N, C-alpha and C positions, 0 to 999 in steps of 0.2 A: 631290243633298242628303249632306252628310255628317253625318246624324244616324241615332241612334240611338232606340229606343223604351222608356223608362225604366217608363210605364206596363206597358206589358208585357211587358219581362225582370220587374217585380217580382210579375207575376201565374205567370207560370214560375218563378218562386222559392218562391213559395208551394207551388206546386204538390211541390216536392223539399223542403221543409225537414221533414226527418223524419230519425230518426236513422240514417245510412248506413255502418255498418261495412265493412272492410273483407272480400271476401269471404260476406257475409250474402246472402240474399235481398232485405234492404232497397237493397243498393246495387242490386244487380242491376236491383232495380224503377225505380231514378232510373236505369239507364243505360239501362233501356227508355224509361224517358218519355223522355228525349233523343232517343234514335236514332229513337222515333214523331215528336217535331217535326221531326226533320233529314229523314224521309220528306214529311213535308206539305210541306215546301219542293223537291221533286222532287230532294231530294239519296240517297244510297245512301251511306248508314250503315255501317261492319265492325263487329261487337262482337268484341273480339278478347281471348280470354280468356288469362289466365296467372295460375301456382298461386302460391300463398303459404302460410303457416303461421300456422295459427286453434287454437283451443282451445275446451273445451265442463265447465265447471268442475262437478266432481261432489261434491264436500264440502271445506270449509276452517274448520278450529276452532282454538283456540289456548288452551289450559288451563294454568293456572300452578296446579301442586303444591305449590310450595315458596317463599316461609314463608306465604305462604297459599295457597286453593283459589276460585278460578274460571275463569269463560269467558267468551272475549271475540268478539265477534262479529267475524269478517275475511274477505276476498275472495280467491280465487284468486291468485297473481301468475304468471301467464299465462307458459304454454311452458317453464315452470322445473322439470317432471317433477312425480310424485308420491312422497307415502311411501308406505310399508305401507299397508294399512287401517285398520290399529288406532293409526295414526301415529307419531311419534318423541318419545320421551323424551330428553330433554338438558339441559345446565346454560343457561343463558341470560344474558345480560347486555348490554349497550348501545354497542354498538361504534362511534357517530355515525357519521359520513364513512366509514368501514372504511379508516381509514388503516391503515398499516404496524405504527404502535405497539398501536391495538386490536384490530389482527387478529393481535399474535404469540401470545397463546398461549386464541386461540379454535379451535384444530383439536376437534372432532368437538360444538361446540358451535352453539346456535340464538343468534343475535346479532340485535338491533333496529339498526335504520338511520335515517338520515334521508333522509325522501321517495324519490324512483325511484331505479333502480340504476341510474347507467351502466358502459360495458361497461366503462372499466378498472376499476372496483369491484370489477364482477364477476367480472374477472380475479383480482381482489386475495384475493377472496373465495374465487374456488377454488384458490387456489394455498395459501392458509392451511387447506385442509381442512374448512371448517367444516362444520357437519349442516343447517341451515338459515336462514333467517333471517325476517325480519318488517320491513320497510317502512312508515314510518307516513307517510301523506298529506293534505292537506287545513290548515284551520287550529284550532289549539290553542284558539280563543275563539269560535271559530261552526263547527258540526257542519251539512256539506251532506251533499254525495252522497262515499262513498268509492270514491275513486280506481279506474279499471280500466285498471291496466297491463298489460304484457307485453313481454318480452323478445322479443329480435330474430332471426333466423338465425345473424347474426354474433358472439352469443353463443355457439351451442353447441359451437363448439372445446375451448371451457373446461368442458363435462358440464354436468349439470342440479345442479343445488342448489334443492330445494325451498323457494317462497317463496309468502309470504302476506302482505296488506296489512291497517294497520287504520286507525281512526283516528287523528288527534294527540292528540285529549284521552286517548284512553283510553291511546295513548302514553307519556304524560304520569303518567299513574296506575301504570304498569309500573315504571317509572324513581323514582316518588316511594315506592312502597311496594318496591320493592328484589326484585323478582320474582328466584327464582336457578334455577327449576326449572320446565320448561314439558312439555306434549306437544301439539308440532305436528303436525296433519296437514292434507295438500295432498292434495287426488286432481281429477283432467284428464283430459279423453280429447285428448289433441295429434292433428293430422293435418292434411296439407295438401289445401286447398279452393282454388276458383277464384275471382278477382277477373275484374275486365274494364277495355280500354280501348276508348272509344267513339271511331273514326275517320272523318271525313269529308273530303274532296277536293274542291278546284272547280280546276279544270286549269286554267294560263292558256293565252288566247290569242297572245300573241305569244311570250312568253317561259316555256315550260314547262318546262323543262328548272333553271332558278332555282326553287327551294321558299323556302317559308317557313311554319312552322311555328306554330301557337296554339295554346295551351295553360291549361289550367286542372284543378282535380284540385276531383271532386264527392263523392269518400267525405267521411265527417266521421268525429268522435270519440263517446267516449261520453260518453252523457248529453244529447250535442250535435244539435239540429238543422241544425247547419252551416250558418244561413241568411249570415252573414259569413264563415266559412271552412269549403267557399268554393263554398257553391251561387251566390252575388252572383258570383262570377269567371266560373263556368259557363253563366251566363244572359246576362252583359257578351257573351264568345265567341260564344252563341247569335246576339245580335243581330247581331253581325260576319259572320258568316257566312250570316245572311238577307241583310243589304247587299250583300253580293258575289255571292247568285245573283243578284240583279237586276240587277247591273252588272258583268258579268263581269271578272274579274282578268287584267293584261296574265300574271302571274308563277303558279305554281301554290300555291294556299291550301291548306294542311293543317291541317285543327282535331282536337286531340285534346284529350279528354275522359278525364283520367285518373284511374286506382281505385287504391286502396289506398295515396294518398301519405300519410297520416297513420301509415300503418308502415313508414316508409321510404324515399319514393319509390318504390313498388315499380312501379307502371304505369310510369312514366316510364321506369325503367330498364330494363323487359321490353321498351318498345316501341324501345328501342335498340338492345337486346342483339339484337331478332329482324329488324332493320331496320339491323345494321352496314353491310352494303354500299353502301346506299342514300344514305347519311351525307353522303356527298362532293356531292350535290347540291343538298345543306340550307344557306343562307345564312345563316338568322337563326331566333331562335325569341322570340316575345312571350307573356309566360307573365302571366295576370292572377290574383293567390291573396290572396286577403281583401277588400274592396269594400262601400260599399254603408251605410257606415256615416254617420249622421244628423249627429252630434256625431267630429268628429275630422281628420285631416288626410292629403291625397295624398302617396304615396311613390314613389320609384322607383330601383329598383337596379339596376344598367348593371353588365351582365356582358359590358365588351364594350370597344370600341376608346373613345379623347377623343372623335374622331367622332362618336360617337353618344350621348357624355353631352351636348356640347354643342350636337347638335340638339334632345335633348328641353329644353334648357335655353332655348332660342328661341319652342321649341313653347309652352313653359309663359307663356313671355310674350307670344308671339302671339294667346294664347287665351285668357289672363285667368284659368288653371286657376293655380293653387297649389299647388307641387310641389317638395318637397325632394328631392335627387337625391345619388345616390352612387354612384363604381366602387366594386364590391363585389361578395359573393356573398352569396343568399337561398336560403334553404334549402325549396328548393319544385322543383317540375320542370322548370325549367331549367338544373339540375345535371346531369344525366346528358349534356344534349349541351355542357354547357360541356366536358365531361371529352372533348371530341370535339373540341375548338376550334370549337365552335359558339358565337357571342354570344349576347348574349338581352339582354331589356329586360323588367323585370317590375314589374307596374304594383300597388298596394296601396294602398288607401285605411282605416288605423289608427285606432281609436277606441273600436267596439263590442266588447264579450267576446268571446272565441272560447275555445276550450279547454273549455267549461262548457254545462250547462243552459240560460243566461243568453244564447247566441248565438242569436238569437231574431230572427224577422223584424218586428217591434216598431220595433226601433234601429235599423233600413235604412230607406232611402226612395226612392221611383222615382225623384226628382230626384238622387242622389246614384251611385244607379247610370247614370244615363244622364249625367252631368256626367262619369264615370270612362269610360264607354260610348263616348262621341264622341271623348275622348281618344284613345283604344286607337283607333278607326275612321280620326282624321285621322292619325293616327301609320302606321299599317299602309296606309292608300290615298297618301301619300306615298311609300313603301317601292314597292309595287307599282308607281305609277305614274311612277317614276323612269325617265331614257334611260338612265342606268349605278347599278345598284346604291350607295347611298350609303354606304356607309361597309365598308372591308372585314372580312373573315370571319379575325379575330384574336380577342384576346383579350390586352392586357398585360401584361408576366412578374408585375408586384405582386399583380394578380388572379387571375393562376393559381397562383401561391406561398399565397394563401389559398385559392385550391378544391380544393388538393393537403391544405394542412392540414384543411380541413373532409372531405377524404373521408377522410382517414386514419383523423382520429378518429370517422367512421360506422362503419370496417370496420376499428376495433382495432388499427390495424396501426403508429399512434403510441408511438414506442420512449419518447418521455418519460413515462416512468412513474411521476413523484412529480405530476404534475401532472392533476387527474382532470379530467374530460367537464364 
């Protein structure tokens, strides 16, 4: 019977619903929980480690020296380097989005910026030779958590610019009171640490040379239990693995719980790089990222041929599961495979909060996990049982262009220097 168990999935979800930042002991703890479940199914999981950059904040302060004196609470902007221990004194001004005009006289100064720092913006700041920066985050009318942001390794080629993060309302005070000179202190320990993918394979009994990859990331963002994004996807694909242990597949099914997705798809990129010689046997990727919301809607992003899109449309109608379907690129673990011309289907249920402390299990339900899980299982079973693979291993040119644009932005290779990310 093609059925997942939403209550069982929800029970596992509650076990891994804690902050699981890439490269931390909590992420590894979640990996071990998933691996233990797989062992309980008589499967043999592999925990495959890869290196990522991480940071440990030591100190961050922002003191206004002129025209008034005040110290503001700030957070380290991760991986941006450090000032000297006694800080950096410099002129200060509000550069908004760090556009060319705002940065024209920024050399040697500390600048205040809107929200996080995109790669092109960081490059512009490096070219302007600013001394440091403070980015504001959150909402001016509601103080919650001060964001915990970090730059990615793609930024490193532009050098280190010590940065901090401040609440939006206090950033507004800096501008309103016309702060003109500050002392910025940023101290952090930067190092490489290990994250890990959890990999498990169920070998096909008739067509083992045809491999279908099933992915979901299991890490979270700061402050978040990551129930919706993406503990839910992780437990759904566990249900798929459970089904095929009892119902041996015709084709080989390779399950990958990806680590450090929230840091730039690090786990899936690491997997593709390590297994590049084996990718020729991979026919397709099924990725589940964000699921289980009580209120919301189902979405499918098809990074693949028209035939795949049409098949999902027919399934949606035949199963009575409402599904918004689009051919596009989804910023998730299917991307590294798509770069290698491997098509993918991304299953999503949007509605509950993500990327904040409100991403909690109480906004999700076993029934919604089961609904998307059953859809994923029916789809995966159809692919596995087909006499001939249901669609070609190809990605339409229009989608390839979108993918190329996405990857250029991610890697800082986009030459359009006027348009920010």
